[in-house]
C-alpha positions as CSV (number, residue, x, y, z in Angstrom):
1,M,-162.2,-19.4,-28.5
2,H,-165.2,-20.1,-30.8
3,G,-165.3,-19.3,-34.5
4,L,-167.9,-18.9,-37.2
5,A,-169.9,-22.0,-38.1
6,A,-169.9,-23.5,-41.6
7,G,-173.0,-24.7,-43.4
8,R,-175.3,-21.8,-42.4
9,V,-176.1,-20.0,-45.7
10,G,-176.3,-21.0,-49.3
11,A,-175.2,-19.3,-52.5
12,A,-178.7,-17.7,-53.0
13,S,-178.7,-16.1,-49.6
14,I,-175.1,-14.9,-50.1
15,A,-176.1,-13.4,-53.4
16,F,-179.0,-11.5,-51.8
17,L,-176.7,-10.3,-49.1
18,G,-174.5,-8.8,-51.8
19,V,-177.5,-7.3,-53.6
20,A,-178.8,-5.7,-50.4
21,A,-175.4,-4.2,-49.6
22,A,-175.4,-2.4,-53.0
23,A,-178.9,-1.0,-52.4
24,P,-180.1,-1.0,-56.0
25,I,-183.4,0.8,-55.3
26,V,-181.5,3.7,-53.7
27,T,-179.5,4.0,-56.9
28,L,-182.6,4.0,-59.0
29,V,-184.3,6.7,-56.9
30,T,-181.3,9.0,-56.4
31,V,-178.7,8.4,-59.0
32,V,-180.4,7.3,-62.2
33,P,-182.7,10.3,-62.5
34,A,-179.7,12.6,-62.1
35,V,-177.8,11.0,-65.0
36,L,-180.9,10.9,-67.2
37,A,-181.4,14.6,-66.5
38,D,-177.9,15.2,-67.8
39,G,-178.9,13.7,-71.1
40,A,-177.3,10.2,-70.8
41,G,-180.5,8.6,-72.1
42,Q,-179.9,5.2,-73.8
43,L,-176.3,5.0,-72.5
44,V,-177.5,4.4,-68.9
45,P,-178.6,0.8,-69.3
46,W,-175.6,0.1,-71.6
47,A,-173.2,1.5,-68.9
48,F,-174.7,-0.8,-66.3
49,A,-174.3,-3.8,-68.7
50,A,-170.7,-2.9,-69.5
51,V,-169.8,-2.6,-65.8
52,G,-171.6,-5.9,-65.1
53,V,-169.4,-7.7,-67.6
54,I,-166.2,-6.3,-66.1
55,L,-167.3,-7.3,-62.6
56,L,-168.3,-10.8,-63.8
57,L,-164.7,-11.1,-65.1
58,L,-163.5,-10.0,-61.6
59,C,-165.8,-12.6,-60.0
60,S,-163.9,-15.4,-61.9
61,G,-160.7,-14.5,-60.1
62,L,-162.5,-13.7,-56.8
63,A,-164.2,-17.1,-56.9
64,S,-160.9,-18.9,-57.6
65,M,-159.2,-17.2,-54.7
66,S,-162.1,-17.8,-52.4
67,R,-162.1,-21.5,-53.4
68,R,-158.4,-21.7,-52.4
69,F,-158.6,-19.5,-49.2
70,P,-162.2,-19.3,-47.9
71,S,-162.0,-16.7,-45.2
72,T,-164.4,-14.2,-43.6
73,G,-161.7,-11.6,-44.1
74,A,-162.7,-11.5,-47.8
75,A,-160.6,-9.0,-49.7
76,Y,-158.2,-8.5,-46.8
77,S,-157.2,-12.2,-46.7
78,L,-157.1,-12.6,-50.5
79,V,-155.0,-9.6,-51.1
80,A,-152.6,-10.5,-48.3
81,R,-152.0,-13.8,-50.1
82,G,-151.6,-12.3,-53.5
83,L,-149.8,-9.0,-52.9
84,G,-148.3,-9.4,-49.4
85,R,-149.3,-8.6,-45.9
86,P,-148.9,-4.7,-46.0
87,A,-151.2,-4.6,-49.1
88,G,-153.7,-6.9,-47.2
89,L,-153.8,-4.5,-44.3
90,A,-154.3,-1.6,-46.6
91,V,-157.3,-3.3,-48.2
92,A,-158.7,-4.1,-44.7
93,W,-158.5,-0.4,-43.7
94,L,-159.9,0.8,-47.0
95,S,-162.8,-1.7,-46.8
96,V,-163.7,-0.9,-43.2
97,A,-163.5,2.9,-43.9
98,G,-165.4,2.6,-47.2
99,Y,-168.3,0.5,-45.8
100,H,-168.6,2.8,-42.8
101,A,-168.9,5.8,-45.1
102,I,-171.5,4.2,-47.2
103,Q,-173.4,3.1,-44.1
104,F,-173.3,6.7,-42.7
105,G,-174.6,8.0,-46.0
106,L,-177.5,5.6,-45.9
107,Y,-178.4,6.7,-42.4
108,A,-178.5,10.2,-43.7
109,L,-180.9,9.1,-46.5
110,A,-183.1,7.1,-44.1
111,G,-185.0,10.2,-42.9
112,L,-185.8,11.2,-46.5
113,A,-187.0,7.6,-47.4
114,A,-189.3,7.5,-44.3
115,A,-190.6,11.1,-44.5
116,P,-193.5,10.5,-47.0
117,L,-194.7,7.4,-45.2
118,L,-194.6,9.1,-41.8
119,S,-196.5,12.1,-43.2
120,S,-199.1,10.0,-44.9
121,F,-199.8,7.5,-42.2
122,L,-199.0,9.3,-39.0
123,G,-199.0,12.9,-39.9
124,L,-195.6,13.3,-38.4
125,T,-192.5,15.1,-39.5
126,L,-189.5,13.7,-37.7
127,P,-185.9,15.0,-37.7
128,W,-183.3,13.0,-39.5
129,W,-181.7,11.8,-36.2
130,A,-184.9,10.2,-34.9
131,V,-185.4,8.1,-38.1
132,A,-181.6,7.3,-38.1
133,A,-181.8,6.2,-34.5
134,A,-184.7,3.9,-35.2
135,C,-182.8,2.3,-38.1
136,W,-179.7,2.0,-35.9
137,A,-181.7,0.2,-33.2
138,F,-183.0,-2.2,-35.8
139,V,-179.5,-2.9,-37.1
140,A,-178.0,-3.2,-33.6
141,I,-180.7,-5.8,-32.6
142,C,-180.4,-7.9,-35.8
143,G,-176.7,-7.6,-36.1
144,P,-175.6,-10.2,-33.5
145,M,-178.2,-12.8,-34.6
146,R,-177.4,-16.1,-36.2
147,I,-176.2,-15.5,-39.8
148,E,-179.0,-17.6,-41.2
149,I,-181.6,-15.4,-39.4
150,A,-179.9,-12.2,-40.3
151,A,-179.6,-13.4,-43.9
152,G,-183.3,-14.3,-43.9
153,V,-184.3,-10.8,-42.8
154,I,-182.0,-9.2,-45.3
155,G,-183.1,-11.6,-48.1
156,L,-186.7,-10.9,-47.3
157,L,-186.2,-7.1,-47.6
158,A,-184.0,-7.6,-50.8
159,V,-186.6,-9.8,-52.4
160,A,-189.3,-7.3,-51.5
161,Q,-187.5,-4.4,-53.2
162,A,-186.6,-6.5,-56.2
163,A,-190.2,-7.6,-56.6
164,V,-191.5,-4.0,-56.4
165,L,-188.9,-2.9,-58.9
166,A,-189.8,-5.7,-61.3
167,G,-193.5,-4.9,-61.0
168,V,-193.1,-1.1,-61.6
169,G,-190.6,-1.8,-64.4
170,A,-193.1,-4.2,-66.1
171,A,-195.8,-1.5,-65.8
172,N,-193.5,1.0,-67.5
173,V,-192.9,-1.3,-70.4
174,L,-196.5,-2.5,-70.8
175,Q,-197.7,1.1,-70.8
176,P,-194.9,2.9,-72.7
177,S,-194.9,6.5,-73.8
178,G,-196.7,6.8,-77.1
179,D,-198.3,3.4,-76.6
180,R,-195.4,1.6,-78.3
181,V,-191.8,0.6,-77.4
182,T,-189.5,1.9,-80.1
183,P,-185.9,0.9,-80.8
184,D,-184.6,4.3,-80.0
185,T,-185.3,3.6,-76.3
186,I,-182.3,1.4,-76.2
187,L,-180.3,1.9,-79.5
188,I,-178.0,4.9,-79.9
189,A,-178.7,6.7,-83.1
190,D,-175.2,7.9,-83.9
191,P,-172.4,6.4,-81.8
192,A,-169.9,8.7,-83.5
193,V,-171.2,11.8,-81.8
194,L,-170.9,10.4,-78.3
195,D,-169.3,12.7,-75.7
196,R,-166.4,10.6,-74.5
197,P,-165.8,12.5,-71.3
198,A,-169.5,12.2,-70.5
199,L,-169.3,8.5,-71.3
200,G,-166.3,8.1,-68.9
201,L,-168.2,9.9,-66.2
202,L,-171.3,7.6,-66.7
203,L,-169.1,4.5,-66.5
204,A,-167.6,5.8,-63.2
205,V,-171.1,6.4,-61.8
206,A,-172.2,2.9,-62.9
207,V,-169.3,1.1,-61.3
208,L,-169.7,2.9,-58.0
209,T,-173.4,1.8,-57.8
210,F,-172.2,-1.8,-57.7
211,A,-170.2,-1.3,-54.5
212,G,-171.2,-3.9,-51.9
213,F,-171.5,-6.9,-54.1
214,E,-168.0,-8.0,-53.2
215,S,-169.1,-8.4,-49.6
216,T,-170.3,-11.9,-50.6
217,A,-166.7,-13.2,-50.1
218,A,-167.0,-12.4,-46.4
219,Y,-169.5,-15.3,-46.0
220,A,-167.2,-18.0,-47.4
221,E,-166.6,-19.7,-44.1
222,E,-170.3,-19.8,-43.3
223,G,-171.5,-21.1,-46.7
224,F,-173.0,-24.6,-47.3
225,Q,-169.9,-25.1,-49.5
226,P,-167.2,-23.0,-48.0
227,R,-165.0,-23.1,-51.1
228,R,-167.8,-22.5,-53.6
229,S,-170.9,-20.7,-52.1
230,A,-169.2,-17.3,-52.0
231,G,-168.1,-17.5,-55.6
232,Y,-171.5,-18.5,-56.8
233,G,-173.0,-15.7,-54.6
234,A,-170.7,-13.1,-56.1
235,H,-171.7,-14.1,-59.7
236,G,-175.4,-14.1,-58.8
237,A,-175.2,-10.7,-57.1
238,V,-173.6,-9.0,-60.1
239,L,-176.1,-10.6,-62.5
240,L,-179.0,-9.5,-60.3
241,L,-177.7,-6.0,-59.9
242,A,-177.0,-5.6,-63.7
243,L,-180.5,-6.8,-64.5
244,L,-182.2,-4.6,-61.9
245,L,-180.2,-1.4,-62.6
246,G,-180.0,-1.8,-66.4
247,G,-183.5,-3.2,-66.9
248,F,-185.3,-0.6,-64.7
249,S,-183.3,2.4,-66.0
250,W,-184.4,1.3,-69.5
251,S,-188.0,1.0,-68.3
252,L,-187.9,4.6,-67.2
253,I,-186.8,5.7,-70.7
254,V,-189.6,3.6,-72.2
255,A,-192.2,5.1,-69.8
256,A,-191.1,8.7,-70.2
257,G,-190.1,8.5,-73.9
258,P,-186.5,8.9,-75.2
259,D,-187.2,12.5,-76.1
260,R,-188.9,13.5,-72.9
261,V,-186.9,11.6,-70.3
262,A,-184.2,14.2,-69.7
263,P,-186.5,17.2,-69.0
264,L,-188.8,15.0,-67.0
265,A,-186.0,13.6,-64.9
266,A,-184.7,17.2,-64.3
267,A,-188.1,18.4,-63.2
268,R,-189.1,15.5,-61.0
269,G,-185.7,14.4,-59.6
270,S,-185.8,11.6,-57.1
271,E,-189.6,11.4,-57.5
272,L,-189.3,10.3,-61.1
273,L,-189.8,6.6,-60.3
274,F,-192.8,7.3,-58.1
275,S,-194.4,9.8,-60.5
276,L,-194.2,7.5,-63.5
277,A,-195.6,4.7,-61.3
278,A,-198.5,6.9,-60.2
279,E,-199.5,7.5,-63.9
280,R,-199.8,3.7,-64.5
281,L,-200.6,2.0,-61.2
282,S,-203.0,2.4,-58.2
283,P,-202.0,4.7,-55.3
284,W,-201.4,1.7,-53.1
285,A,-198.7,0.5,-55.5
286,V,-196.9,3.8,-55.3
287,T,-197.1,3.6,-51.5
288,L,-195.7,0.0,-51.8
289,G,-192.8,1.5,-53.8
290,R,-192.0,3.9,-51.0
291,F,-192.0,1.1,-48.5
292,A,-189.7,-0.8,-50.8
293,L,-187.3,2.2,-50.7
294,L,-187.2,2.2,-46.9
295,A,-186.8,-1.6,-46.9
296,G,-183.9,-1.2,-49.3
297,V,-182.2,1.3,-47.0
298,L,-182.7,-1.0,-44.0
299,A,-181.5,-4.1,-45.9
300,A,-178.3,-2.2,-47.0
301,L,-177.6,-0.9,-43.5
302,L,-177.9,-4.4,-42.0
303,A,-175.9,-6.1,-44.8
304,L,-173.1,-3.5,-44.4
305,H,-173.2,-4.0,-40.7
306,Q,-172.7,-7.8,-41.2
307,V,-169.7,-7.4,-43.5
308,I,-168.0,-4.8,-41.3
309,A,-168.5,-7.0,-38.3
310,R,-166.9,-9.9,-40.2
311,Q,-164.0,-7.7,-41.3
312,L,-163.4,-6.7,-37.6
313,F,-163.7,-10.4,-36.6
314,A,-161.1,-11.5,-39.1
315,L,-158.7,-8.8,-38.0
316,G,-159.3,-9.6,-34.3
317,R,-158.9,-13.4,-34.9
318,E,-155.4,-12.7,-36.4
319,H,-154.5,-10.4,-33.5
320,V,-154.2,-7.4,-35.8
321,L,-156.9,-5.7,-33.8
322,P,-157.8,-6.6,-30.1
323,V,-158.4,-10.3,-29.9
324,V,-161.8,-9.8,-28.3
325,L,-163.1,-8.8,-31.7
326,G,-162.1,-12.2,-33.0
327,T,-164.4,-14.2,-30.8
328,A,-167.8,-15.7,-31.7
329,V,-170.6,-16.7,-29.4
330,R,-170.8,-20.4,-29.0
331,R,-174.6,-20.7,-29.2
332,T,-175.1,-18.5,-32.3
333,A,-171.6,-18.7,-33.9
334,A,-172.0,-14.9,-34.6
335,P,-169.2,-12.4,-34.1
336,R,-171.1,-10.6,-31.3
337,A,-168.2,-8.5,-30.0
338,A,-167.4,-7.2,-33.5
339,S,-171.1,-6.6,-34.2
340,V,-171.5,-4.6,-31.0
341,T,-168.3,-2.6,-31.7
342,Q,-169.7,-1.7,-35.2
343,S,-173.0,-0.6,-33.7
344,L,-171.2,1.6,-31.1
345,I,-169.1,3.2,-33.8
346,A,-172.1,4.0,-35.9
347,G,-174.1,5.2,-32.8
348,A,-171.2,7.4,-31.6
349,T,-170.8,9.0,-35.1
350,M,-174.5,9.9,-35.4
351,T,-174.5,11.2,-31.8
352,G,-171.6,13.4,-32.6
353,A,-173.3,14.7,-35.7
354,Y,-176.4,15.5,-33.7
355,L,-174.5,17.3,-31.0
356,A,-172.6,19.3,-33.6
357,G,-175.9,20.5,-35.0
358,A,-175.5,18.7,-38.4
359,D,-178.5,18.3,-40.6
360,P,-177.3,15.8,-43.3
361,G,-179.4,15.7,-46.4
362,P,-179.1,14.3,-49.9
363,R,-175.8,16.2,-50.7
364,T,-174.1,14.9,-47.5
365,A,-175.3,11.4,-48.2
366,R,-174.0,11.7,-51.8
367,W,-170.5,12.8,-50.6
368,L,-170.3,9.9,-48.1
369,I,-171.5,7.2,-50.4
370,V,-169.3,8.4,-53.3
371,G,-166.3,8.5,-51.0
372,G,-167.0,5.1,-49.6
373,A,-167.7,3.5,-53.0
374,L,-164.5,5.0,-54.4
375,S,-162.6,3.3,-51.6
376,I,-164.3,0.0,-52.4
377,L,-163.5,0.5,-56.1
378,V,-159.8,0.7,-55.2
379,V,-160.2,-2.5,-53.2
380,L,-161.7,-4.3,-56.2
381,L,-158.8,-3.3,-58.4
382,L,-156.4,-4.7,-55.8
383,I,-158.4,-7.9,-55.6
384,S,-158.1,-8.3,-59.3
385,V,-154.3,-7.7,-59.3
386,A,-153.8,-10.1,-56.4
387,A,-155.8,-12.9,-58.1
388,L,-153.9,-12.4,-61.3
389,L,-150.5,-12.7,-59.6
390,H,-151.3,-15.5,-57.1
391,L,-153.2,-17.7,-59.5
392,N,-150.3,-17.6,-62.0
393,R,-147.6,-17.8,-59.4
394,V,-149.1,-20.9,-57.8
395,P,-151.1,-22.6,-60.6
396,G,-153.9,-24.9,-59.6
397,R,-156.9,-26.5,-61.2
398,E,-158.0,-23.3,-63.0
399,G,-157.8,-23.2,-66.7
400,A,-156.2,-20.4,-68.8
401,W,-159.4,-18.4,-68.8
402,G,-159.9,-18.4,-65.0
403,R,-156.2,-18.0,-64.2
404,F,-155.0,-15.5,-66.7
405,V,-157.4,-14.2,-69.3
406,A,-160.3,-13.1,-67.0
407,P,-158.1,-11.6,-64.3
408,V,-156.1,-9.6,-67.0
409,L,-159.3,-8.3,-68.6
410,A,-160.8,-7.5,-65.2
411,T,-157.6,-5.6,-64.1
412,V,-157.5,-3.5,-67.3
413,G,-161.2,-2.7,-67.0
414,L,-161.1,-1.9,-63.3
415,G,-157.9,0.1,-63.7
416,T,-159.7,2.2,-66.4
417,L,-162.7,2.7,-64.2
418,V,-160.6,3.8,-61.2
419,F,-158.8,6.3,-63.4
420,L,-162.2,7.7,-64.7
421,A,-163.6,7.9,-61.2
422,F,-160.7,9.9,-59.8
423,R,-160.6,12.0,-62.9
424,D,-164.3,12.9,-62.7
425,L,-164.4,13.0,-58.9
426,A,-165.6,16.7,-58.8
427,A,-168.5,15.8,-61.1
428,L,-169.4,12.7,-59.0
429,L,-169.5,14.9,-55.9
430,D,-171.4,17.7,-57.8
431,M,-168.7,20.2,-56.7
432,P,-166.3,22.6,-58.3
433,S,-162.9,21.0,-59.1
434,G,-161.1,23.2,-56.6
435,F,-163.4,22.4,-53.7
436,P,-161.5,21.1,-50.6
437,L,-163.6,17.9,-50.4
438,V,-162.5,16.9,-53.9
439,R,-158.9,16.8,-52.7
440,A,-159.8,15.5,-49.3
441,I,-161.2,12.1,-50.4
442,P,-158.1,11.0,-52.4
443,A,-156.0,12.3,-49.5
444,F,-158.0,10.3,-47.0
445,L,-157.7,7.1,-49.1
446,A,-153.9,7.7,-49.4
447,A,-153.7,8.2,-45.6
448,C,-155.5,4.9,-45.0
449,V,-153.0,3.1,-47.2
450,L,-150.0,4.8,-45.5
451,L,-151.3,4.1,-42.0
452,A,-152.0,0.5,-42.9
453,V,-148.5,0.0,-44.3
454,A,-147.1,1.6,-41.1
455,H,-149.3,-0.7,-39.1
456,A,-147.9,-3.7,-41.0
457,L,-144.3,-2.6,-40.6
458,L,-144.8,-2.1,-36.8
459,L,-146.2,-5.6,-36.5
460,R,-143.3,-7.0,-38.5
461,R,-140.8,-5.2,-36.2
462,F,-142.3,-5.8,-32.8
463,A,-144.8,-8.7,-33.3
464,P,-143.4,-10.9,-36.1
465,V,-145.5,-13.9,-35.2
466,R,-148.7,-11.8,-35.5
467,Y,-147.4,-10.4,-38.7
468,A,-146.8,-13.9,-40.1
469,G,-150.4,-14.8,-39.3
470,I,-151.9,-12.0,-41.5
471,G,-154.1,-13.5,-44.1
472,L,-154.0,-17.0,-42.7
473,A,-157.6,-16.9,-41.4
474,G,-156.6,-17.8,-37.8
475,M,-154.5,-20.8,-38.7
476,A,-151.6,-21.4,-36.3
477,V,-148.2,-20.0,-37.0
478,V,-145.6,-22.7,-36.0
479,V,-142.1,-21.4,-35.6
480,T,-139.3,-23.7,-36.7
481,P,-136.3,-23.3,-34.4
482,P,-132.9,-22.6,-36.1
483,A,-130.9,-25.7,-37.0
484,G,-128.4,-26.6,-34.3
485,G,-129.4,-23.6,-32.3
486,H,-126.6,-21.5,-33.8
487,A,-128.2,-19.9,-36.8
488,E,-129.6,-16.4,-36.6
489,P,-133.4,-16.6,-36.1
490,R,-135.6,-15.3,-39.0
491,L,-137.4,-12.1,-38.3
492,I,-140.5,-13.5,-39.8
493,P,-141.3,-17.0,-38.6
494,R,-141.3,-19.9,-41.2
495,Q,-144.2,-22.3,-41.1
496,R,-143.0,-25.7,-39.9
497,D,-143.3,-28.6,-42.3
498,P,-145.8,-31.3,-41.3
499,G,-144.0,-34.0,-39.4
500,A,-140.9,-32.0,-38.8
501,H,-140.5,-33.8,-35.5
502,R,-140.1,-37.0,-37.5
503,P,-137.2,-36.5,-39.9
504,E,-138.1,-39.6,-41.9
505,R,-141.5,-38.0,-42.7
506,V,-140.3,-34.6,-43.9
507,P,-140.8,-34.2,-47.6
508,S,-137.8,-33.5,-49.8
509,R,-139.1,-30.1,-50.9
510,R,-139.7,-27.7,-48.0
511,S,-142.6,-25.3,-48.1
512,P,-141.6,-21.7,-48.8
513,G,-143.1,-20.3,-45.6
514,P,-144.1,-16.7,-45.2
515,E,-142.1,-14.2,-47.1
């Protein structure tokens, strides 16, 4: 059985993989105009900055855990080490479900992103499923490639969207409304009159837009420095996302004017970015922006495909899922079976939607992406708690800041954001509070957790060796026979100490073994 190859991608490539998975241009086109229209104004860039700080605190614990346990299982493996195997499986199920939901939402948005370009250049109006099928084919072809090639494609698309956003943002700032940039574009006149419930909703929106950056941990085994590249990549992804989202949303306020941005955003909606660019730049630049939006969708679809495939690979390698998923192709060191499986799942889902006569639009995409991002937000909270507990239970080289202070602050911050997101779920979905979907999403997440715990308990009862291997990244589980052959065997195997066949080499302090 062949595994993933080390030394394939660097920290910069991993950072762009995380940025691409979060799809910042999709956020700036679909989410930011809506919150500006609701009157959030100058609070929007500050919300992105505040969430960025909290996630940087999380990255400290995430990097420390990845340095100790570099694994393509990412959150699944880290939480299994910190909170136990049932919690690890719960995170695996939540991650796979959440990433799939976000990916399906992006497939629904692909048709909207491509429609203006198809109409302008080809005079065509294609149904959603035709555009989604073309995007699916692109992802299915690129998915099983070598990670350095796939990362290059994703990085190229991510750099393209970042460059376009930087250019349009610079034009907004250089040609501001009223011919001058005033302090009230960023400063809040009277913080005492802030609407606290609205502020909580804005923070919930902001943190959900970062969902995907944590996928950087899935490339730890393939990094140039397996114990460091993923941590550096996570920090880089959060910084880039905070700069892009916060800086560009501020540029929209500068371009429209702090007094006019709310009515203008309400009137133009998702066209706000392009209409402001059209007032300042040549038509070809606006067209380039539309290409960047489509490129951002494609990059996000491919980045999510890569992280889902690696999650399935990690679960297959540890025999939690069928072992065929845990194999990699010798020539490319890519998890081809897991990649093909993910493509088949996405293709079957879209085929089912087409046969059912579904016509997903922006609202359906919003529901899917919000539901998926909420699942990832719960995963982030569990990662923070796992890092806090494990790093202090088994102290290492980390100082007090990385081992205790940063994880505590991240846990408190993420716990608050999770509470705000569930409290304002109806507003996030743009639905009445009593609507069935508002109750269905938390119920679905709870069902994922319960099924994962049941899965873990079944493995513990009927396949204890497999259960003992959860979170070990494919390392062998060596069973120590009971002393003298008379003691009752342990239900969960204990890892054998190195050199146990040579009594004189056994250290005086035995390793604790799996719990």
